[in-house]
PyMOL Python script that loads the backbone (N, CA, C, O; Angstrom):
from pymol import cmd

cmd.read_pdbstr("""\
ATOM      1  N   MET A   1      46.720 106.709 129.800  1.00  0.00           N
ATOM      2  CA  MET A   1      45.503 105.228 129.735  1.00  0.00           C
ATOM      3  C   MET A   1      44.674 105.529 130.626  1.00  0.00           C
ATOM      4  O   MET A   1      43.523 105.177 130.367  1.00  0.00           O
ATOM      5  N   PRO A   2      44.884 106.241 131.933  1.00  0.00           N
ATOM      6  CA  PRO A   2      43.717 106.544 132.938  1.00  0.00           C
ATOM      7  C   PRO A   2      42.750 107.081 132.325  1.00  0.00           C
ATOM      8  O   PRO A   2      41.649 106.585 132.085  1.00  0.00           O
ATOM      9  N   ALA A   3      43.207 108.272 132.019  1.00  0.00           N
ATOM     10  CA  ALA A   3      42.451 109.422 131.219  1.00  0.00           C
ATOM     11  C   ALA A   3      41.478 109.416 129.959  1.00  0.00           C
ATOM     12  O   ALA A   3      40.655 110.259 129.603  1.00  0.00           O
ATOM     13  N   ALA A   4      41.881 108.046 129.330  1.00  0.00           N
ATOM     14  CA  ALA A   4      40.626 107.011 127.869  1.00  0.00           C
ATOM     15  C   ALA A   4      39.912 106.193 128.585  1.00  0.00           C
ATOM     16  O   ALA A   4      39.030 105.542 128.024  1.00  0.00           O
ATOM     17  N   THR A   5      40.159 106.047 130.064  1.00  0.00           N
ATOM     18  CA  THR A   5      39.312 104.809 130.335  1.00  0.00           C
ATOM     19  C   THR A   5      37.931 105.598 131.030  1.00  0.00           C
ATOM     20  O   THR A   5      38.041 106.453 131.909  1.00  0.00           O
ATOM     21  N   PRO A   6      36.840 105.216 130.553  1.00  0.00           N
ATOM     22  CA  PRO A   6      35.109 105.195 131.103  1.00  0.00           C
ATOM     23  C   PRO A   6      35.388 105.604 132.951  1.00  0.00           C
ATOM     24  O   PRO A   6      36.293 104.885 133.375  1.00  0.00           O
ATOM     25  N   GLY A   7      34.883 106.454 133.935  1.00  0.00           N
ATOM     26  CA  GLY A   7      34.296 106.619 134.380  1.00  0.00           C
ATOM     27  C   GLY A   7      35.444 107.707 135.512  1.00  0.00           C
ATOM     28  O   GLY A   7      36.050 108.707 135.126  1.00  0.00           O
ATOM     29  N   PHE A   8      35.455 107.402 136.254  1.00  0.00           N
ATOM     30  CA  PHE A   8      36.709 108.837 137.303  1.00  0.00           C
ATOM     31  C   PHE A   8      37.411 108.229 138.067  1.00  0.00           C
ATOM     32  O   PHE A   8      37.205 107.070 138.429  1.00  0.00           O
ATOM     33  N   TYR A   9      38.470 109.043 138.462  1.00  0.00           N
ATOM     34  CA  TYR A   9      39.157 108.449 139.810  1.00  0.00           C
ATOM     35  C   TYR A   9      38.973 109.206 140.795  1.00  0.00           C
ATOM     36  O   TYR A   9      38.067 110.038 140.840  1.00  0.00           O
ATOM     37  N   THR A  10      39.825 109.003 141.715  1.00  0.00           N
ATOM     38  CA  THR A  10      39.907 109.845 143.140  1.00  0.00           C
ATOM     39  C   THR A  10      41.179 109.224 144.017  1.00  0.00           C
ATOM     40  O   THR A  10      41.478 108.057 144.273  1.00  0.00           O
ATOM     41  N   PHE A  11      41.718 110.321 144.323  1.00  0.00           N
ATOM     42  CA  PHE A  11      42.742 109.610 144.871  1.00  0.00           C
ATOM     43  C   PHE A  11      42.738 110.216 146.175  1.00  0.00           C
ATOM     44  O   PHE A  11      42.512 111.412 146.359  1.00  0.00           O
ATOM     45  N   LEU A  12      43.130 108.916 147.578  1.00  0.00           N
ATOM     46  CA  LEU A  12      42.845 108.798 148.284  1.00  0.00           C
ATOM     47  C   LEU A  12      44.040 109.092 149.481  1.00  0.00           C
ATOM     48  O   LEU A  12      45.177 108.697 149.222  1.00  0.00           O
ATOM     49  N   ASP A  13      43.827 109.683 150.600  1.00  0.00           N
ATOM     50  CA  ASP A  13      45.280 109.548 151.747  1.00  0.00           C
ATOM     51  C   ASP A  13      45.378 108.524 152.295  1.00  0.00           C
ATOM     52  O   ASP A  13      44.807 107.515 151.883  1.00  0.00           O
ATOM     53  N   GLU A  14      45.988 108.544 153.154  1.00  0.00           N
ATOM     54  CA  GLU A  14      45.817 107.556 154.300  1.00  0.00           C
ATOM     55  C   GLU A  14      44.273 107.238 155.216  1.00  0.00           C
ATOM     56  O   GLU A  14      43.924 106.097 155.517  1.00  0.00           O
ATOM     57  N   ASP A  15      43.727 108.098 155.456  1.00  0.00           N
ATOM     58  CA  ASP A  15      42.648 108.529 155.610  1.00  0.00           C
ATOM     59  C   ASP A  15      41.133 107.923 155.388  1.00  0.00           C
ATOM     60  O   ASP A  15      40.067 107.902 156.004  1.00  0.00           O
ATOM     61  N   GLY A  16      41.624 107.484 154.248  1.00  0.00           N
ATOM     62  CA  GLY A  16      40.564 107.742 152.770  1.00  0.00           C
ATOM     63  C   GLY A  16      39.521 109.438 152.375  1.00  0.00           C
ATOM     64  O   GLY A  16      38.329 109.561 152.089  1.00  0.00           O
ATOM     65  N   ALA A  17      40.311 110.200 152.487  1.00  0.00           N
ATOM     66  CA  ALA A  17      39.812 111.723 152.286  1.00  0.00           C
ATOM     67  C   ALA A  17      40.611 111.775 151.224  1.00  0.00           C
ATOM     68  O   ALA A  17      41.795 111.438 151.229  1.00  0.00           O
ATOM     69  N   SER A  18      39.685 112.408 149.810  1.00  0.00           N
ATOM     70  CA  SER A  18      39.843 112.775 149.090  1.00  0.00           C
ATOM     71  C   SER A  18      41.244 113.678 148.592  1.00  0.00           C
ATOM     72  O   SER A  18      41.147 114.896 148.745  1.00  0.00           O
ATOM     73  N   CYS A  19      42.571 113.134 147.991  1.00  0.00           N
ATOM     74  CA  CYS A  19      43.626 114.490 148.288  1.00  0.00           C
ATOM     75  C   CYS A  19      44.640 114.555 146.985  1.00  0.00           C
ATOM     76  O   CYS A  19      44.701 113.335 146.828  1.00  0.00           O
ATOM     77  N   GLN A  20      45.341 114.993 146.111  1.00  0.00           N
ATOM     78  CA  GLN A  20      45.727 114.930 145.045  1.00  0.00           C
ATOM     79  C   GLN A  20      47.005 113.623 145.120  1.00  0.00           C
ATOM     80  O   GLN A  20      47.096 112.824 146.052  1.00  0.00           O
ATOM     81  N   LEU A  21      47.783 113.654 144.080  1.00  0.00           N
ATOM     82  CA  LEU A  21      47.939 112.362 143.251  1.00  0.00           C
ATOM     83  C   LEU A  21      49.461 112.516 144.506  1.00  0.00           C
ATOM     84  O   LEU A  21      49.831 111.644 145.293  1.00  0.00           O
ATOM     85  N   ARG A  22      49.816 113.328 144.386  1.00  0.00           N
ATOM     86  CA  ARG A  22      51.191 112.805 144.895  1.00  0.00           C
ATOM     87  C   ARG A  22      50.769 112.716 146.686  1.00  0.00           C
ATOM     88  O   ARG A  22      51.553 112.142 147.441  1.00  0.00           O
ATOM     89  N   GLU A  23      49.848 113.160 147.068  1.00  0.00           N
ATOM     90  CA  GLU A  23      49.919 112.551 148.216  1.00  0.00           C
ATOM     91  C   GLU A  23      49.043 111.237 149.038  1.00  0.00           C
ATOM     92  O   GLU A  23      48.834 110.993 150.227  1.00  0.00           O
ATOM     93  N   ALA A  24      48.618 110.472 147.581  1.00  0.00           N
ATOM     94  CA  ALA A  24      47.666 109.567 147.623  1.00  0.00           C
ATOM     95  C   ALA A  24      48.334 108.313 147.878  1.00  0.00           C
ATOM     96  O   ALA A  24      49.376 107.964 147.323  1.00  0.00           O
ATOM     97  N   GLU A  25      47.550 107.501 148.933  1.00  0.00           N
ATOM     98  CA  GLU A  25      47.893 105.662 149.424  1.00  0.00           C
ATOM     99  C   GLU A  25      46.935 104.818 148.525  1.00  0.00           C
ATOM    100  O   GLU A  25      47.157 103.632 148.282  1.00  0.00           O
ATOM    101  N   THR A  26      45.937 105.451 148.083  1.00  0.00           N
ATOM    102  CA  THR A  26      45.289 104.379 147.288  1.00  0.00           C
ATOM    103  C   THR A  26      44.073 105.703 145.704  1.00  0.00           C
ATOM    104  O   THR A  26      43.712 106.844 145.417  1.00  0.00           O
ATOM    105  N   GLY A  27      44.046 104.321 145.323  1.00  0.00           N
ATOM    106  CA  GLY A  27      43.185 105.337 143.934  1.00  0.00           C
ATOM    107  C   GLY A  27      41.817 104.739 144.218  1.00  0.00           C
ATOM    108  O   GLY A  27      41.745 103.878 145.095  1.00  0.00           O
ATOM    109  N   GLN A  28      40.652 105.139 143.515  1.00  0.00           N
ATOM    110  CA  GLN A  28      39.406 104.797 143.609  1.00  0.00           C
ATOM    111  C   GLN A  28      38.714 105.033 142.249  1.00  0.00           C
ATOM    112  O   GLN A  28      39.033 106.103 141.732  1.00  0.00           O
ATOM    113  N   VAL A  29      37.739 104.192 141.472  1.00  0.00           N
ATOM    114  CA  VAL A  29      37.690 103.983 140.324  1.00  0.00           C
ATOM    115  C   VAL A  29      36.008 103.914 140.221  1.00  0.00           C
ATOM    116  O   VAL A  29      35.495 102.958 140.803  1.00  0.00           O
ATOM    117  N   GLU A  30      35.077 104.889 139.501  1.00  0.00           N
ATOM    118  CA  GLU A  30      33.831 104.878 139.808  1.00  0.00           C
ATOM    119  C   GLU A  30      33.279 104.569 138.329  1.00  0.00           C
ATOM    120  O   GLU A  30      33.226 105.693 137.830  1.00  0.00           O
ATOM    121  N   TYR A  31      32.859 103.693 137.405  1.00  0.00           N
ATOM    122  CA  TYR A  31      32.701 103.705 136.178  1.00  0.00           C
ATOM    123  C   TYR A  31      30.160 103.682 136.499  1.00  0.00           C
ATOM    124  O   TYR A  31      29.510 102.688 136.823  1.00  0.00           O
ATOM    125  N   ARG A  32      29.858 104.446 136.349  1.00  0.00           N
ATOM    126  CA  ARG A  32      28.545 104.123 136.059  1.00  0.00           C
ATOM    127  C   ARG A  32      27.514 104.129 134.957  1.00  0.00           C
ATOM    128  O   ARG A  32      27.218 104.969 134.107  1.00  0.00           O
ATOM    129  N   ILE A  33      26.992 102.740 135.286  1.00  0.00           N
ATOM    130  CA  ILE A  33      25.859 102.405 133.760  1.00  0.00           C
ATOM    131  C   ILE A  33      24.480 101.924 134.023  1.00  0.00           C
ATOM    132  O   ILE A  33      24.012 100.959 134.626  1.00  0.00           O
ATOM    133  N   TYR A  34      23.955 102.994 133.320  1.00  0.00           N
ATOM    134  CA  TYR A  34      22.356 103.190 133.826  1.00  0.00           C
ATOM    135  C   TYR A  34      21.420 102.471 133.818  1.00  0.00           C
ATOM    136  O   TYR A  34      21.455 102.076 132.652  1.00  0.00           O
ATOM    137  N   PRO A  35      20.477 101.935 134.329  1.00  0.00           N
ATOM    138  CA  PRO A  35      20.047 101.556 133.387  1.00  0.00           C
ATOM    139  C   PRO A  35      18.967 101.661 132.097  1.00  0.00           C
ATOM    140  O   PRO A  35      18.064 100.921 131.705  1.00  0.00           O
ATOM    141  N   ASP A  36      19.409 102.712 131.717  1.00  0.00           N
ATOM    142  CA  ASP A  36      18.523 102.640 130.276  1.00  0.00           C
ATOM    143  C   ASP A  36      19.885 102.482 129.074  1.00  0.00           C
ATOM    144  O   ASP A  36      19.483 102.477 127.911  1.00  0.00           O
ATOM    145  N   GLY A  37      21.379 102.361 129.247  1.00  0.00           N
ATOM    146  CA  GLY A  37      21.735 102.137 128.899  1.00  0.00           C
ATOM    147  C   GLY A  37      22.456 101.055 128.767  1.00  0.00           C
ATOM    148  O   GLY A  37      23.431 101.032 128.016  1.00  0.00           O
ATOM    149  N   VAL A  38      22.027  99.902 129.558  1.00  0.00           N
ATOM    150  CA  VAL A  38      22.748  98.802 129.840  1.00  0.00           C
ATOM    151  C   VAL A  38      22.486  97.540 128.988  1.00  0.00           C
ATOM    152  O   VAL A  38      21.375  97.049 128.786  1.00  0.00           O
ATOM    153  N   THR A  39      24.091  96.922 128.350  1.00  0.00           N
ATOM    154  CA  THR A  39      23.493  95.865 127.961  1.00  0.00           C
ATOM    155  C   THR A  39      24.633  95.206 127.913  1.00  0.00           C
ATOM    156  O   THR A  39      25.531  95.993 127.615  1.00  0.00           O
ATOM    157  N   GLN A  40      24.886  94.506 128.013  1.00  0.00           N
ATOM    158  CA  GLN A  40      26.006  92.928 128.883  1.00  0.00           C
ATOM    159  C   GLN A  40      27.142  92.803 127.932  1.00  0.00           C
ATOM    160  O   GLN A  40      27.969  91.893 127.978  1.00  0.00           O
ATOM    161  N   GLN A  41      27.128  94.209 126.676  1.00  0.00           N
ATOM    162  CA  GLN A  41      28.131  94.294 126.051  1.00  0.00           C
ATOM    163  C   GLN A  41      28.703  96.243 126.290  1.00  0.00           C
ATOM    164  O   GLN A  41      29.534  96.618 125.462  1.00  0.00           O
ATOM    165  N   VAL A  42      28.405  96.925 126.976  1.00  0.00           N
ATOM    166  CA  VAL A  42      28.624  98.039 127.223  1.00  0.00           C
ATOM    167  C   VAL A  42      29.016  97.766 128.926  1.00  0.00           C
ATOM    168  O   VAL A  42      29.795  98.673 129.218  1.00  0.00           O
ATOM    169  N   LEU A  43      28.838  97.091 129.859  1.00  0.00           N
ATOM    170  CA  LEU A  43      29.415  96.542 130.894  1.00  0.00           C
ATOM    171  C   LEU A  43      30.634  95.609 130.685  1.00  0.00           C
ATOM    172  O   LEU A  43      31.768  95.592 131.164  1.00  0.00           O
ATOM    173  N   MET A  44      30.182  95.084 130.074  1.00  0.00           N
ATOM    174  CA  MET A  44      31.816  94.348 129.867  1.00  0.00           C
ATOM    175  C   MET A  44      32.986  94.993 128.516  1.00  0.00           C
ATOM    176  O   MET A  44      33.983  94.379 128.136  1.00  0.00           O
ATOM    177  N   ASP A  45      32.594  96.141 128.063  1.00  0.00           N
ATOM    178  CA  ASP A  45      33.346  97.171 127.730  1.00  0.00           C
ATOM    179  C   ASP A  45      34.333  98.195 129.161  1.00  0.00           C
ATOM    180  O   ASP A  45      35.525  98.488 129.247  1.00  0.00           O
ATOM    181  N   GLY A  46      33.223  98.462 130.021  1.00  0.00           N
ATOM    182  CA  GLY A  46      33.515  99.416 130.910  1.00  0.00           C
ATOM    183  C   GLY A  46      34.493  98.711 131.560  1.00  0.00           C
ATOM    184  O   GLY A  46      35.618  99.104 131.870  1.00  0.00           O
ATOM    185  N   SER A  47      33.771  97.186 131.825  1.00  0.00           N
ATOM    186  CA  SER A  47      34.897  96.394 132.872  1.00  0.00           C
ATOM    187  C   SER A  47      36.746  95.894 132.308  1.00  0.00           C
ATOM    188  O   SER A  47      37.831  95.522 132.756  1.00  0.00           O
ATOM    189  N   MET A  48      36.417  96.052 131.728  1.00  0.00           N
ATOM    190  CA  MET A  48      37.540  95.506 130.809  1.00  0.00           C
ATOM    191  C   MET A  48      38.581  96.868 130.750  1.00  0.00           C
ATOM    192  O   MET A  48      39.757  97.076 131.049  1.00  0.00           O
ATOM    193  N   ALA A  49      37.564  97.590 130.244  1.00  0.00           N
ATOM    194  CA  ALA A  49      38.687  99.080 129.829  1.00  0.00           C
ATOM    195  C   ALA A  49      39.205  99.917 131.541  1.00  0.00           C
ATOM    196  O   ALA A  49      40.063 100.753 131.826  1.00  0.00           O
ATOM    197  N   ILE A  50      38.528  99.420 132.072  1.00  0.00           N
ATOM    198  CA  ILE A  50      39.317  99.834 133.381  1.00  0.00           C
ATOM    199  C   ILE A  50      40.379  99.057 134.624  1.00  0.00           C
ATOM    200  O   ILE A  50      41.010  99.495 135.586  1.00  0.00           O
ATOM    201  N   ALA A  51      40.220  97.960 134.135  1.00  0.00           N
ATOM    202  CA  ALA A  51      40.930  96.505 134.309  1.00  0.00           C
ATOM    203  C   ALA A  51      42.152  96.329 133.431  1.00  0.00           C
ATOM    204  O   ALA A  51      43.221  95.766 133.664  1.00  0.00           O
ATOM    205  N   THR A  52      41.618  97.081 132.159  1.00  0.00           N
ATOM    206  CA  THR A  52      43.677  97.410 131.498  1.00  0.00           C
ATOM    207  C   THR A  52      44.212  98.550 132.023  1.00  0.00           C
ATOM    208  O   THR A  52      45.377  98.658 132.405  1.00  0.00           O
ATOM    209  N   SER A  53      43.216  99.568 132.051  1.00  0.00           N
ATOM    210  CA  SER A  53      43.712 100.597 133.334  1.00  0.00           C
ATOM    211  C   SER A  53      44.747 100.090 134.310  1.00  0.00           C
ATOM    212  O   SER A  53      45.973  99.998 134.260  1.00  0.00           O
ATOM    213  N   MET A  54      44.054  99.865 134.997  1.00  0.00           N
ATOM    214  CA  MET A  54      44.932  99.304 136.202  1.00  0.00           C
ATOM    215  C   MET A  54      45.334  98.584 135.895  1.00  0.00           C
ATOM    216  O   MET A  54      45.034  98.212 137.029  1.00  0.00           O
ATOM    217  N   ARG A  55      45.788  97.846 135.472  1.00  0.00           N
ATOM    218  CA  ARG A  55      46.787  96.988 134.806  1.00  0.00           C
ATOM    219  C   ARG A  55      48.223  97.692 134.930  1.00  0.00           C
ATOM    220  O   ARG A  55      49.209  97.613 135.662  1.00  0.00           O
ATOM    221  N   TYR A  56      47.626  98.718 133.358  1.00  0.00           N
ATOM    222  CA  TYR A  56      48.702  99.913 133.290  1.00  0.00           C
ATOM    223  C   TYR A  56      49.284 100.724 134.391  1.00  0.00           C
ATOM    224  O   TYR A  56      50.436 101.157 134.360  1.00  0.00           O
ATOM    225  N   VAL A  57      48.671 100.864 135.104  1.00  0.00           N
ATOM    226  CA  VAL A  57      49.151 101.986 136.032  1.00  0.00           C
ATOM    227  C   VAL A  57      49.557 100.980 137.419  1.00  0.00           C
ATOM    228  O   VAL A  57      50.121 101.596 138.324  1.00  0.00           O
ATOM    229  N   GLN A  58      49.321  99.533 137.646  1.00  0.00           N
ATOM    230  CA  GLN A  58      50.050  98.642 138.237  1.00  0.00           C
ATOM    231  C   GLN A  58      51.692  98.547 137.417  1.00  0.00           C
ATOM    232  O   GLN A  58      52.724  98.664 138.077  1.00  0.00           O
ATOM    233  N   HIS A  59      51.696  98.405 136.479  1.00  0.00           N
ATOM    234  CA  HIS A  59      52.947  98.491 136.222  1.00  0.00           C
ATOM    235  C   HIS A  59      53.679  99.181 136.145  1.00  0.00           C
ATOM    236  O   HIS A  59      54.862  98.843 136.196  1.00  0.00           O
ATOM    237  N   VAL A  60      53.178 100.840 135.940  1.00  0.00           N
ATOM    238  CA  VAL A  60      54.081 102.365 136.307  1.00  0.00           C
ATOM    239  C   VAL A  60      54.541 101.862 137.111  1.00  0.00           C
ATOM    240  O   VAL A  60      55.638 101.315 136.994  1.00  0.00           O
ATOM    241  N   VAL A  61      53.549 101.884 138.688  1.00  0.00           N
ATOM    242  CA  VAL A  61      54.474 101.664 139.637  1.00  0.00           C
ATOM    243  C   VAL A  61      55.716 101.344 140.347  1.00  0.00           C
ATOM    244  O   VAL A  61      56.509 101.914 141.096  1.00  0.00           O
ATOM    245  N   VAL A  62      55.476  99.609 139.524  1.00  0.00           N
ATOM    246  CA  VAL A  62      56.375  99.116 139.841  1.00  0.00           C
ATOM    247  C   VAL A  62      57.234  99.308 139.258  1.00  0.00           C
ATOM    248  O   VAL A  62      58.129  98.657 139.797  1.00  0.00           O
ATOM    249  N   ALA A  63      57.930 100.211 137.778  1.00  0.00           N
ATOM    250  CA  ALA A  63      58.552 100.397 137.014  1.00  0.00           C
ATOM    251  C   ALA A  63      59.054 101.368 137.897  1.00  0.00           C
ATOM    252  O   ALA A  63      60.227 101.152 138.201  1.00  0.00           O
ATOM    253  N   VAL A  64      58.475 102.526 138.490  1.00  0.00           N
ATOM    254  CA  VAL A  64      59.097 103.420 139.107  1.00  0.00           C
ATOM    255  C   VAL A  64      59.655 103.044 140.192  1.00  0.00           C
ATOM    256  O   VAL A  64      60.717 103.595 140.485  1.00  0.00           O
ATOM    257  N   ALA A  65      59.108 102.011 141.091  1.00  0.00           N
ATOM    258  CA  ALA A  65      59.597 101.227 142.380  1.00  0.00           C
ATOM    259  C   ALA A  65      60.894 100.714 142.011  1.00  0.00           C
ATOM    260  O   ALA A  65      61.866 100.772 142.764  1.00  0.00           O
ATOM    261  N   ARG A  66      60.912 100.219 140.869  1.00  0.00           N
ATOM    262  CA  ARG A  66      62.129  99.128 141.006  1.00  0.00           C
ATOM    263  C   ARG A  66      63.325 100.468 140.120  1.00  0.00           C
ATOM    264  O   ARG A  66      64.514 100.509 140.436  1.00  0.00           O
ATOM    265  N   ASN A  67      62.929 101.113 139.405  1.00  0.00           N
ATOM    266  CA  ASN A  67      64.065 102.039 139.689  1.00  0.00           C
ATOM    267  C   ASN A  67      64.823 103.580 140.270  1.00  0.00           C
ATOM    268  O   ASN A  67      65.714 104.353 139.918  1.00  0.00           O
ATOM    269  N   ARG A  68      63.587 103.386 141.637  1.00  0.00           N
ATOM    270  CA  ARG A  68      64.868 104.018 142.665  1.00  0.00           C
ATOM    271  C   ARG A  68      65.012 103.541 143.604  1.00  0.00           C
ATOM    272  O   ARG A  68      65.220 104.074 144.695  1.00  0.00           O
ATOM    273  N   ILE A  69      64.874 101.785 143.187  1.00  0.00           N
ATOM    274  CA  ILE A  69      65.864 101.032 144.210  1.00  0.00           C
ATOM    275  C   ILE A  69      67.084 101.083 143.622  1.00  0.00           C
ATOM    276  O   ILE A  69      68.142 101.475 144.113  1.00  0.00           O
ATOM    277  N   SER A  70      66.863 100.657 142.529  1.00  0.00           N
ATOM    278  CA  SER A  70      68.252 100.896 141.755  1.00  0.00           C
ATOM    279  C   SER A  70      69.347 102.502 141.683  1.00  0.00           C
ATOM    280  O   SER A  70      70.558 102.703 141.588  1.00  0.00           O
ATOM    281  N   LEU A  71      68.664 102.989 141.744  1.00  0.00           N
ATOM    282  CA  LEU A  71      69.375 104.371 142.275  1.00  0.00           C
ATOM    283  C   LEU A  71      69.603 103.948 143.232  1.00  0.00           C
ATOM    284  O   LEU A  71      70.759 103.552 143.081  1.00  0.00           O
ATOM    285  N   ARG A  72      69.314 103.723 144.196  1.00  0.00           N
ATOM    286  CA  ARG A  72      70.068 104.061 145.412  1.00  0.00           C
ATOM    287  C   ARG A  72      71.069 103.127 145.594  1.00  0.00           C
ATOM    288  O   ARG A  72      71.814 103.394 146.536  1.00  0.00           O
ATOM    289  N   VAL A  73      71.399 101.786 144.789  1.00  0.00           N
ATOM    290  CA  VAL A  73      72.499 100.840 144.707  1.00  0.00           C
ATOM    291  C   VAL A  73      73.423 101.303 144.048  1.00  0.00           C
ATOM    292  O   VAL A  73      74.578 100.897 144.173  1.00  0.00           O
ATOM    293  N   ARG A  74      73.102 102.150 143.307  1.00  0.00           N
ATOM    294  CA  ARG A  74      74.475 102.539 142.845  1.00  0.00           C
ATOM    295  C   ARG A  74      75.120 103.564 143.832  1.00  0.00           C
ATOM    296  O   ARG A  74      74.566 104.235 144.704  1.00  0.00           O
ATOM    297  N   PRO A  75      76.964 103.488 143.321  1.00  0.00           N
ATOM    298  CA  PRO A  75      77.703 104.008 144.226  1.00  0.00           C
ATOM    299  C   PRO A  75      78.158 106.127 143.377  1.00  0.00           C
ATOM    300  O   PRO A  75      78.862 106.910 144.016  1.00  0.00           O
TER     301      PRO A  75
END
""", "prot")
cmd.dss("prot")
cmd.show_as("cartoon", "prot")
cmd.util.cbc("prot")
cmd.orient("prot")
């Protein structure tokens, strides 16, 4: 999902420095629209695509965290 979203992602460690995904504490998304290409529709499409991608990532993180918790509880 994130790969199909306009813009690019940077993963940041706890100090805010760029890092690999496995070391990331946060993610940063940047989507640039230049003045000669901006329309209300382009802005809305880009914003909605990024929001959809971020929701997807959030759901995956929650699912992975729940799975880890349930694995720890099992005898």
